[in-house]
C-alpha positions as CSV (number, residue, x, y, z in Angstrom):
1,M,9.2,-52.1,93.5
2,N,10.6,-55.1,95.3
3,W,13.3,-56.6,96.6
4,Y,14.4,-59.0,94.0
5,K,13.7,-56.1,91.4
6,F,15.8,-53.3,93.4
7,S,18.6,-55.4,94.5
8,N,19.5,-58.0,91.7
9,K,20.3,-60.3,95.0
10,S,18.5,-63.5,96.2
11,K,15.1,-63.3,96.3
12,Y,14.9,-63.9,100.0
13,P,17.0,-61.8,102.0
14,T,18.2,-61.8,105.5
15,R,16.3,-59.9,108.2
16,D,19.1,-57.3,108.2
17,E,19.3,-57.0,104.2
18,A,15.6,-56.6,104.5
19,R,15.4,-53.9,107.1
20,D,18.0,-52.0,105.6
21,F,16.3,-52.0,102.5
22,L,13.1,-50.6,104.1
23,N,14.5,-47.9,106.1
24,K,16.8,-46.8,102.5
25,N,13.6,-47.2,100.3
26,Y,10.4,-47.0,101.9
27,N,11.4,-44.9,105.2
28,G,11.0,-48.1,107.2
29,H,7.6,-48.9,106.4
30,G,7.2,-52.9,105.8
31,T,6.6,-56.3,106.8
32,L,8.7,-59.1,106.6
33,Q,7.4,-62.4,105.8
34,C,8.3,-66.2,106.3
35,Y,9.7,-67.5,103.1
36,Q,7.3,-71.0,103.9
37,C,4.0,-70.0,104.5
38,K,4.1,-66.4,104.4
39,S,2.7,-65.2,107.5
40,N,4.1,-61.9,109.0
41,I,7.4,-62.5,110.9
42,E,7.3,-58.5,111.7
43,N,4.1,-56.2,111.3
44,C,4.8,-52.4,110.2
45,R,3.1,-50.4,112.6
46,C,2.3,-47.5,110.7
47,S,-0.7,-46.9,108.8
48,R,1.1,-45.8,105.7
49,R,-0.2,-48.4,103.3
50,D,0.9,-46.6,100.0
51,K,4.3,-46.4,101.0
52,H,4.2,-50.3,102.7
53,Q,6.4,-52.9,101.1
54,V,6.3,-56.9,101.9
55,I,9.6,-59.0,101.6
56,T,9.6,-62.3,101.9
57,I,12.9,-62.8,103.5
58,N,15.0,-66.0,103.9
59,E,13.7,-67.0,107.5
60,L,11.2,-69.3,108.8
61,C,8.4,-68.2,111.5
62,Y,8.1,-70.0,114.4
63,K,5.6,-72.7,113.6
64,C,7.4,-73.6,110.4
65,K,10.3,-74.0,112.2
66,Q,8.6,-76.2,114.8
67,K,7.2,-77.9,111.8
68,K,10.5,-78.2,110.0
69,T,12.2,-79.5,113.4
70,A,9.6,-82.1,113.9
71,Q,10.4,-83.4,110.5
72,I,14.0,-84.1,111.3
73,T,14.3,-87.8,112.2
74,S,17.5,-89.9,113.3
75,P,18.4,-92.1,110.6
76,E,18.3,-95.9,110.6
77,P,21.5,-97.8,110.4
78,S,22.4,-98.8,107.0
79,V,23.0,-102.4,107.9
80,T,22.1,-105.3,110.2
81,I,24.9,-106.6,111.9
82,N,24.7,-109.8,113.9
83,V,26.0,-109.5,117.3
84,Y,26.6,-112.9,118.8
85,P,26.3,-113.1,121.5
86,Q,24.0,-110.0,122.1
87,E,24.9,-107.6,124.3
88,P,23.3,-104.0,124.0
89,I,26.0,-101.8,124.4
90,V,27.7,-103.0,121.6
91,K,24.8,-103.0,119.2
92,E,24.1,-99.3,120.5
93,V,27.9,-98.5,119.7
94,I,27.5,-100.3,116.4
95,D,24.1,-98.4,115.6
96,E,25.6,-95.0,116.5
97,I,28.8,-95.4,114.0
98,E,26.2,-96.8,111.3
99,M,24.2,-93.5,111.6
100,Q,27.0,-91.1,111.5
101,N,28.9,-93.4,108.6
102,P,26.3,-94.8,106.7
103,G,28.1,-98.3,105.2
104,Y,31.1,-98.3,107.8
105,F,30.8,-101.9,108.1
106,K,28.8,-103.1,104.9
107,N,31.5,-101.6,102.6
108,L,33.6,-104.4,104.0
109,G,31.2,-107.0,104.2
110,V,31.6,-107.1,107.5
111,S,28.3,-109.5,108.8
112,E,29.1,-110.0,112.3
113,I,30.6,-109.1,115.4
114,R,31.9,-111.9,117.8
115,L,32.0,-111.4,121.5
116,N,34.2,-113.1,124.2
117,T,35.9,-115.6,122.1
118,G,38.6,-115.9,125.0
119,G,41.1,-113.9,123.7
120,S,43.3,-111.6,125.8
121,E,43.2,-108.3,123.6
122,F,40.4,-106.2,123.0
123,G,39.6,-107.5,119.4
124,H,41.3,-109.0,116.4
125,V,40.6,-110.3,113.0
126,E,41.7,-113.2,111.2
127,Y,43.4,-113.9,107.6
128,N,41.8,-117.1,106.3
129,P,41.6,-117.8,102.7
130,Q,40.1,-120.9,103.1
131,D,37.3,-119.7,104.9
132,P,36.6,-116.1,103.4
133,Q,33.5,-115.6,105.3
134,R,35.5,-115.7,108.9
135,Q,37.4,-112.7,107.5
136,K,34.3,-110.8,107.6
137,I,33.9,-111.3,111.2
138,I,35.4,-108.6,114.0
139,F,35.9,-110.6,117.0
140,L,35.8,-108.1,119.8
141,E,36.7,-109.3,123.8
142,F,33.5,-107.2,125.7
143,N,34.4,-108.9,129.0
144,N,38.1,-107.7,128.9
145,I,37.1,-104.1,127.5
146,K,34.5,-103.7,130.3
147,R,36.9,-105.4,133.1
148,I,39.4,-103.4,132.5
149,I,37.7,-100.2,132.5
150,E,36.0,-101.1,135.7
151,N,39.1,-101.9,137.7
152,A,40.8,-98.8,136.6
153,V,37.8,-96.4,138.1
154,G,37.5,-98.4,141.2
155,T,33.9,-99.9,141.1
156,G,35.0,-101.6,144.6
157,D,34.2,-98.3,146.7
158,Y,30.5,-97.8,145.9
159,Q,29.5,-98.3,149.6
160,N,31.5,-95.5,150.4
161,V,30.2,-93.2,148.1
162,S,26.3,-91.3,147.4
163,S,23.7,-92.5,145.0
164,D,24.4,-89.6,143.0
165,A,28.2,-89.9,142.9
166,K,27.4,-93.8,142.3
167,E,25.3,-93.0,139.1
168,Q,27.9,-90.5,137.9
169,I,30.4,-93.5,138.4
170,E,28.1,-95.9,136.4
171,A,27.5,-93.4,133.9
172,Y,31.2,-92.7,133.4
173,I,32.1,-96.2,133.2
174,K,29.1,-96.8,130.5
175,A,30.5,-93.9,128.1
176,E,34.2,-95.3,128.3
177,V,33.5,-99.0,127.7
178,K,31.4,-97.4,124.6
179,R,34.2,-95.2,123.7
180,Q,36.7,-98.2,124.0
181,I,34.4,-101.1,121.9
182,G,34.4,-97.9,119.5
183,A,38.0,-97.5,119.1
184,T,38.3,-101.3,119.1
185,L,35.9,-101.9,116.3
186,A,37.7,-99.1,114.2
187,H,40.8,-100.2,114.9
188,E,40.0,-103.9,113.5
189,K,38.4,-102.3,110.8
190,G,41.5,-100.7,109.8
191,H,43.1,-104.2,109.5
192,L,40.8,-105.4,107.4
193,Q,41.0,-102.5,105.3
194,D,44.3,-103.3,105.0
195,L,43.8,-106.8,104.4
196,Y,41.4,-106.3,101.3
197,Q,43.7,-103.4,99.9
198,N,46.5,-106.0,99.4
199,P,45.6,-109.6,99.8
200,E,48.9,-110.9,98.4
201,N,50.6,-109.2,101.7
202,P,48.0,-109.6,104.3
203,F,48.1,-107.3,106.9
204,S,51.3,-105.4,105.4
205,G,50.2,-102.1,107.1
206,G,50.7,-103.5,110.5
207,E,49.2,-101.4,113.8
208,N,49.7,-98.4,112.0
209,A,46.7,-98.8,109.3
210,A,44.5,-99.7,112.4
211,E,45.7,-96.7,114.6
212,Q,45.0,-94.5,111.4
213,E,41.3,-95.6,111.1
214,T,41.1,-95.3,114.8
215,I,42.2,-91.9,114.4
216,R,40.3,-90.5,111.3
217,M,37.0,-91.8,113.4
218,G,38.1,-89.8,116.3
219,F,38.0,-92.4,118.9
């Protein structure tokens, strides 16, 4: 008799279900084995092989877990976005968004993130039916974002802090800059979605459409 025939349940029980099965039907005599490689996970210490039951359980042994973990790799971004001029931290944010949300920019045809065009805001998009390709660009004022966050934190006091504190401040600034870049990209993508959904009445959803996308993305 085996677990499957006895229980009419899944072929691979949990460890607790298997132990309970052995205790009730085989006086606890039995071995639990990995469902992938069939190696023993728990060995029966008794010598009653005539009363012994081997049960494959819904659990991996240590070696199989290690192999499975090694096979898990980070997905590649689903689309290449041109960032001009190049700015590593912006590219890093874009890649992270695309890894978690494949096609996030591609599904709207966004092909470029253009930085530091002289605007006073954090970012913008344009309605330009005479040049549709320009409507596929998100304009990001990276220098504005970085400057405002640095000013808010107060980087001028670096001389009066320890090296550890300085590292913590720099790490905090980087995290905040990345968060604001992500929020701005999501905000502007919300505007583009609004534009493409109703091209006859562009940006009719106003700031609410953009903010809803920012909130949806968790920024």
